[in-house]
N, C-alpha and C positions, 0 to 999 in steps of 0.2 A: 809230757809225763811218761816215765818209763813203762813199757808195755806190761812187764811182769807185775810191777806194783799196782798198775791200773787194773789188771785182771783180778788180782787178789781182792782189791777194794770193791770192785764191781761184784765179784762172787759173794763177798760178805754181805753186801747190801741186798742182793737178790735172793741168795740162798741161805744166808746166815754163816756163822763160823763157830768153831768149837773152843770152849775155854774149860779146862779142868783145873780148879783152884789148887789142888794138891801138886799137879805137874808144874803149874806156874811158879809156885813157891819153891819147889825143888830146884827148878832150873835157875831161878833168881838167886837162890842161896849159893849155888855153884858159881854163878857168874859174878858175885861180889868178891870172890876170892882174888886177891891181887889188885883190886881196884877200890877198896874201901877208902883209903886215904884220899885218892883223887876225887871221889864223889863227896866225901866229907868236907874237903876244902872248898869245893864248889858250893855245897849247901850252906856252909858258913858264910861264904861271900854273899849269897842271896839273902840270907837272914840278916846279916850285918847291914847290908844296904837298905833292907826294909826297915830295920830298927832306926837307922839314921834318918830316913825319910819320915818315919812315924814320929820321931822326936821333933822334926821340923813342923809336922802337923800340930803337935801339942803346943808348940811355941807360938804358932801363928793363929790358932783357933782362939777366938775371944770367948768371953763369958756372956751368959744371958740366953735369951730365946734363940738368937741367931747362931749360937755356937753349935747347936745340933746340926743345922743345915750346913754350916761351913765345915764341920768335921766330916760329915758324910761326903760332901763334894771333894774335900781334900783326900779322903780315903779312897775314893774312886780314882782320883788323879794319880795317887801313889800306885794303885794297881795297874794303871795304864802305863806309867813310867817303868814299873817293874816287869811288865809283860815280856820284853825280850830276854831278861835274865830267867824268868820262870820258864819260858819256852826253851832256853838253853839247857836247863835241868832236864826238861822232857826229852830233848834231843840227845843228851848225854846217856839217858837210859835206853833210848832207841839204838844208839851206836853200840852200846854195850850188848844189847840183845842181838845185834847183827854181827858181833865179833869185830867191831871196828875200834881203832884207838880212841881214847878219850883223854882229856886234860882239864885241869881246874879252870883255866882261862876260857874254856868253851862257852861259859855263861855270857861272855861279852861278844860272842861272834854274830849275834843276830839283831843288833841295834839298827842295822839297815832295813829291817822289817818293822821298825817302830810304829809306823802309821797303821798298817793292817792289824798288827797285834794289839795296839792300843785301842783301835776301834772294836776289835773282837772282845777285848777285856771290858770295855764300856758296856757293850750290849749284854755280855754275860752278867756283869754286875747289876745292871738294871733288871734283868730277868730274875736273878736269884734274890733280889731285894723285894720282890713283889709279895711273896708268900707270907712272910712274917707279919707285916702289918695287916694283911688280909685276914690271917688266922686270928690275930688279936681282935680285930673288929668283929669277928664272928664269935668271940668269947672262948676260943680254943685255948687249951693249956700251952705255955711257951714251947715245951718240947715237941708237942704235936704240930704246932705252927711252924717249927723249924724243920720238921722232917721233909717236906717237899723241897726246901732249899738245899738240904744235904743230898737228896736224890738227884736234883738237877745239877748240882756241882759235879757228881760222879758222871752223869750223862754227858757233860760238856768236856770231859777229860781229853778227848781227841782233838779239840779245836786248835790249839796252838801248833801241834805237830802237823796237822793237815794243812795249815797255812805255810809252815816252814818246809815241810818235806814233800808235800804234794802240790804246793803252789796255788791252793784254793783262795778265794776271797773270804773275808770274815763271815759273811752270811752263808756262803756255801759250806764252810767248815763247821759252823754251828749246827746247821740243818743235818749235815752228814753225820756229825757226832751223835746227835739225837737218834738218828735212824740206826746207827750201829749199836747204840746202847739198848734200843728196843729189841735187837736180835739176841742179846745175851745179858738182859738186865739182872736176872737172878744171880748168875755167876759173878758178874761184876760187883754187885752189891755185897755178896758174900766175901769176895776178896777184900774189898775195902773195909768191911766190918772186922775182918781178921787183922788188917793192918792197923786199924784204930786200937784194937786190943793189944797189939804188939807195941804200939807207941805208948800206951798207958803203962804197960809193964816196963818199958824202957825208962820212962820218967820215974817210976817208983824205984828203980834201981839207981837213983841219984844221977840219971842221965847217962850212965855207963853203957846201957843197952843200945843207945842211939848210934853207937859206933857201928853196929850191925843193922839196926832197924832202918835208919835213914837211907843208906845205900840200897837196902833191900826194897824199900818203897820206890826209889827211883828206877831200879831195874824191873820191878814188877810192872810198872806202868809201861816201860819200853817193850816188854814181852807181850803185854796185851795189845799194844798198838801193832806190833809186828804180826801177831796172829790175825788181827782184824783187818789191817790195811795193807800189809806187805811193806817192804822197804825198797825204795828206788835204787836200781842198779846193784842189788845184792841178792845173793843166793839164799838168803835167810827167809825167803817168802814161802818156803816149803813147810812141811809139818813140824810141829814143835819137837826139838830133839829131847832125848831122855836126859835125866839129871846127870848121868855119867858123861854123856857126850857134851853137855853144856859145860861141865867142869873142865873137860879136856880143852875145849875151844877157848875158854877164858884164860887158861894157863898159857896157851900158845900165843895169845895176841896182846896180853896186857902185863903191865908191871904195877907194883904198889906205888 
């Protein structure tokens, strides 16, 4: 593990790290300049692959009582198969946050990590699936039962990059992600709530707003990872640059 990246991660775990939602969004907005098409093509590739596999799920799932179980198992299997591509999107955002080149085919670069990513995806899927039936058994409203699942999904956002970029095992990455989330849970939840609102507004604009919101989401995740974990072999492990600096960097290193 690169010493500078390791030091940043260790410092974040021991002393915490700083996240300012406004600064994160300002920098992300600057960094999507010149790279929207690249990230949109990658996102379309991931969504298209997911839809194709999901259609396979619909065709193979039977009817009756056993269909619920088979659908759940096939859904988990699809998440495991899609894990390298999802991790590729995460790494694209991290590379953008570090001022490194990105390309649409980057989502296919991480299938050699299929086993650890699939294992991590399975564990995360099992963890996030526990709260909804538990809440329903306690008689809680569906939205309230779903809240812990949503929070845990945000808390696990570092898992795939920690495996791909830091070389951690699935269990190490999951536990480290939870510890990092505990350090800045309020800021991270606020950032993701704002992203949800932006996605809702983008959908209401007949999907046109997704041209900006989808790349913004990818880069925001990359910036959060950079600030919390550092990036191996890169000078971007220092303080978060200003919006103007971020915009200059993005123009220097990327093309549409």
